[in-house]
N, C-alpha and C positions, 0 to 999 in steps of 0.2 A: 526435452526443452519445450515442445509444443504443449504438453500437458501443463508444465509450469507456467507458460505464457497464458494459457486459457484460465488457469486458476487465478493468476494475478489479475487478469482482465475482469473476471467475474467478481473478485473481491472488491475491485475498484468501483464497479457499478452498483453492487448491492450494499456495501458497507459492512460493518462488523457482524459476523455471523454469531448469533446468540449461542452461549454455552448451554446446550440443552440439558447437560448433566446438572449444571447449577440451577437452571430454571426448574427442572423436574424435582430436584432436591428441595428447593425452596417451597415449591407447591406441596411436596410431600410433608415437609415439616409443618407448614401452615395447616394442612389437613389433619396431621397428628395432634397439633395443639387444639384445633377446633373439636376434635373427637375427645381429647382429654378433658376439655371443659364440659362437654356434654356428659361424659362418663361421670365426672365429679358431681355434676348437678343431679344425675340420675341416682347416685348413691345417697343423696339426701332425701329426707322424708318431710312432707309438708301437710297442711290441713287438707289440701286437695287429694293427696294420696290416702289419707285417713278416711275421707268421705268415700272415695272410690273403692277402697278395700271393704268398707262396710256394705255399700250398696251393690258393688260389682266385684266381688272378691276374685273372680277368675280372669279379670283383665290385667294384662301385664303393664307394669308401671314403666312409662317411657316419656320423659319430658319433651323429647324432640317431636313427638306426635301431637302435642297440644297445639290446637289451631287458634284459640282465642286468647287475645291479650287483655280482655275485659273481664273484670271481676265485680260481681254485685254481691254485697255483703251487708249484714246488719251493722249499723253505725253505733257501736256500743263504746262508751267512754265514761270515765269517772275521774274527778279531781275535786279538791276543796272549793274551787271557784264556781264550777257549774253544777256540782252535785252529780247525780247519775243521769246519763244521757242514753236515749234510744232513738234510732232512726234508721235510714237506709242510705247506703253509700255505694257509688260505682267508681272504680278506679281502673285506669288503663296505663300500661307501660309498653312502649314499643320503640325499637331502633329504626329510624327512617332511612330508606335507601339501602344500598348494598355495602357501604363502607363500614367495616367492623370497628373502626375508630370513632364513629359517630356516637355521641353521648346518648344515653337512654332518654327518650321523651316520656313525660308522665303527665297525667291529667286526672282530675277527680271532681265529682259533684256529690252533694249530700244535702239531705233535709233531716232535721232532728229537733227533739224537744227534750228538756231536762227537768229534773225534779225541782229546780229553783225557778221555773217559769221562763226559761230562755228558749226561744224558738230561733233556729238558725238554718239558713240556706246559703250555699255557696257553690260556685263553679270556679276551678282554677286550672292553670296549665303551665307547663314549662317545656317548651318544644324546641328541639334542635333540628335544623334542616340537614340533609345529607352532607357529610364532611364538616359539620359544625360551622357552616358559613354564617348562619343567622341563628339567633336564639330569641324566642318570644316568651315572655313571662307576664302573667296577668291573673286577675281574679275579679269576680263579681260577688258581692255579699249583700244579703238583706236579712236583718235580724231584729228580734225583740230581745233586748239584753238586760241583764242585771249585773252591775259591776260593783264589787266590794271596794269601799273607799277607806283606807287606813292612814290617811294623812300624807303629807309631803315630806320627803327626806328618807334617811337610812335608818330610822328608828332610834336616833340619839336624843336623849332627854335634853331639854333646854331649861335654863334658869334665868329668872328676871325678865321674862318676856311678858307682853300684854296678854289679855284674854284671847284676842284673835290670833296671836302668835301661837299660843298653846293649842287652840282649836285646829289651826293649820298643821301643826307638827303632830298632833294626836299622840302625845307621849304615852297615854294609857292604852293605846292600840284598840280603841273602840272602833268597831266596824260599822260603817254606814253603807246602806244599799242604795245605789244610784240606778234608777230605771230609765231606759231610753229606747228609741227606735234608731237603728243604725244602718246606713247604706254606704257601700264602698265600691268604686269602680277604679281599677288600676290596670295599666298596661305599659310594659317596657319592651323595647326592641334593642337587641344587642347585635353588633357586627363583629365577627372575628377579625382582628387586625394583625395578629401574630398567633403562633401555635399556642392554644389554650388561653389566649388573652382576648377579651371582648370589651368594646366600648358601647355604651347604650344610653338611651334617653327615653323618657315617657311622661305620663301624666297620672295623677292620683286625685280622685275626688272622694273625700270622706265626709259624710254628712250625718249629724245627729240632731234629732228634734224630740219633742215631748220628754225632755229630761226632767225627771222628778226625783225627789228624795223625801222619804217619810219624815225626816227631821228638818226639812227645809223651812227655815225662816232666815232673815237676813243675818249673815255671819254666824250661823249656828252649826255649820258643818265645814270640813276642810275645803270641799269644792266651792261652796258659796263664798268663803273667805278669799280663795284664790281668784275666782271670777271677778269679785269686786275689786281686788287689788290690781288685776291685769286688764280690766275693761271688757270682759266677756259677758254676754247674756247668760242668765241662769238656766234657760230652758232650751237653748239650741246653739249650734255653731256649725261652721263649714271649715274644713281643712283641705283646701284645694291647692295643688302645687305641681311644679315641674320636677322631674327626677333625672339626674345625670349620674351615671355609674361607670366604674371600671371594674371588670370582673375577671378573675383568673380561676380556671377549673382544670385540675388534673386528677381529681378523684375518680375512681373507677365505677361508682354507682351512687346515684342521689338518695336511694332509699337506705342503703347500709353499705358504706364504703369500707373497703379493706385497706386501701392505701391512697395516697395522693393529698391534694390540697384543694380547698375551696376558699376563695377570698373575694370580698366585694367591698368597695369603697364608694360611697355615694353622697351626693348633695340633694337635699330637698329644699325647694324654694317656693314657699307659699306666697301668693299674690292676691290682693283684694280685687284687682281688676278682672280676675277670672272666677271670682266668687268666694274666696277665702275670707273668713271673718277678720283675720289679722295677717299682716305680713310676717314672714319667718324664714330664716335660713338655718338649716340643720345639717350636720355632718353625721353620717352613719357608717359603721364599719362592722364587718363580719368576717372572721378568720377561723378556719377549721383545718386541722392537720391530723392525718391518720397513719398509724404505723402498724403494719401486720407483723406479728412477732413470731410466726411459725410458717415454714413452707408447707408442711403437711396439714396444718390447720390454719389456713389464711384468715378464718373467722376470729382468731385470737388477735384482738386489736386493742391498741392503746390510742385513744382519741382525745384531742384537745380542741377547745372552742373558746373564742373570745368575741363577745358581741358588745358594741357600745353605740351610744347616740349622744350628740353634743350640740347644744344650742349655740349658734354663732351670733345671731341677732334676732330681734323680734320677740314674739310671744306665742307659746304653744297652748292650745286648749287643754284643760285639766285632764280630760279622759284620753288625750293623745300623748301625754307625757311619757317619755321612755321610762321603763321600769321592769319589774319582775314579769316574765312571760309576755313581754311586749315585742319580742323578736317576730320575724315573719311567720313562724309556725306556732307561736305562743307556747313554747316548750321550755324556755330557760327558767332557772331558779326553782327547780323542783323542791318541794317542801313548803312553799309559800303560795298564797293565792295571787292572781293577776294584779300587778301594780301594788303589791304589799309594800314594796319600797319603790320610790320614784323620785325623780328630780329633773331639772333641765339638763343636767349632765349625769349620765349613767353608764356603768360598765359592769359586765358579768363575765367571769372566767370559770370554765368548767373542765374537768378531766374525767374520763370514763374508761374503765377496763372491761372489755367484752370477751367472753370465752364460751366455747361450746361445752355442754354438759353431756349430751348423748352423742354417740359416735355417728349417728345418722343426721345430726344437727337439728333434730326436731325441737329439742329444748336447749336453750342457751341461757347464760346468766350475765349480769352486769353489776358493777359497783361504780359509784360516782360521787364526786364532791364538787361544790361550787362556792364562789365567793362574789358577792354583789357589793357595789359601792355607788353612792350617789351624793350629790350636793343637796343643800337645802337653803332656805332664805334666812337662816339664823347664823350664818358664818361657817358652816361645815363645808369643806371643800371635797371635791372628788378625790378618791383614793386616800382620804383621811380616816374613814371608818369603813370596815368590811363586815358583812353579815354572811355567815356560813350556811351551807345546806349540804346534806349528804344522804345517801341511801343505797339501796340495792334492788335488783329486780330480776324477773325471768323474761325470756323471749320464747315465743312459740312461732315456728317457721310457718307462715301463712301461705306464701307463694315463693318457691325456691328459684323460679326462673327470673323474677324481678327482685329477689332478696327482700321481700316484704315480710316483716315480723309483726306479731301482736306483742305489744310491750306492756308489761305489768310491773310497775315500780312502786315501792313504798319509800317515802322520803321524809326527812326531819329537818326542821329549822329552829330558830330561836323564838322566844316569846310564846312557847307552847304550840308552835305550828308543826303539823305533821299531816300526812295524807297519802291516800292511794291514788295513783295516776295510771290510767288505762288508755292506751292509744295504739294506732297503727304506726309502724316504722320507728326508727331511732329518734331520740330527741334532737340529735344533730349528726 
């Protein structure tokens, strides 16, 4: 009775005694899962392993012993818009804090030059604080650009229009080269309000000046017709506005997701009183869903992407119109040059199948299709006409710890469009 009384008293003072068997078991399972992830990664083979095996063949491969999250690489790219690109790029990926559920933070900076005379410098970041309490997204860009101009709309022929109507629509798909200096400073701050759900706000200042076109005379090119009709200067503009976004993230990696969702719905409100050339309200949406099709090969993924931008009121500068490859990473609509199709209302839908080719995941493959739609100023409505794109590509595992791939795609579109696209990471 004394022993029972003492035990009852002690229980009342201390509270529930933890089940050490359950605690130890949970810790053991967590440790096993962590070790399984490490073992899975170590079985993969990336460019770092290839380099190490060539230079130091006797060093054992162990990803867990890698100490640096920073990679400095040549910035090599190619696509029909920019031509061939060479430069240098530094990328970093790191999970902040000790919480394993914190999303991976990534950042990059690059300086490059292309065969078409484009000079580009940028710094960008997407940072999640420990526990995903805050998310900071932003970029700084300074560039000398050459933008192909293929007219306004979705490539639909028009009949009975005026001379300027035909110049704006460019039904013959004549390409005009628009040269300019471009600067952009963007920063958004998100706060997690529920699990995986973030609300955010920010500012974006996009400025172009010294805009020139080799064929520029009054109403001689699509851009000059548009600028005259909408009251924009021919040689400069500013697109400065406030950003308000709601974001949902459950995907497991921003570089190459195996599962989960990424969704962002945002408003852009340009105002003349903060420097914008015109007032504008624009709705932007970005939805991505990933399905892993195999437990043994989680890299076998079916991915879907829908990106859209819709003018609610006001006027958008011509070179800021939503269109082909005008998403945040400039990767949509493979098979066409940037803004090949464009309008004040634009939507692009894509599907991609990703699959490993080699057992060590060093080489993988993808196949993809896309469908773009846009309105124009001659009566064509959004979702009335669609333009397809399709292609296939290879992936070389560049960094297995951050799932960074070197992406090599060849894509086809209509009107004789086709091209080779070389980049880091997946298109979406």
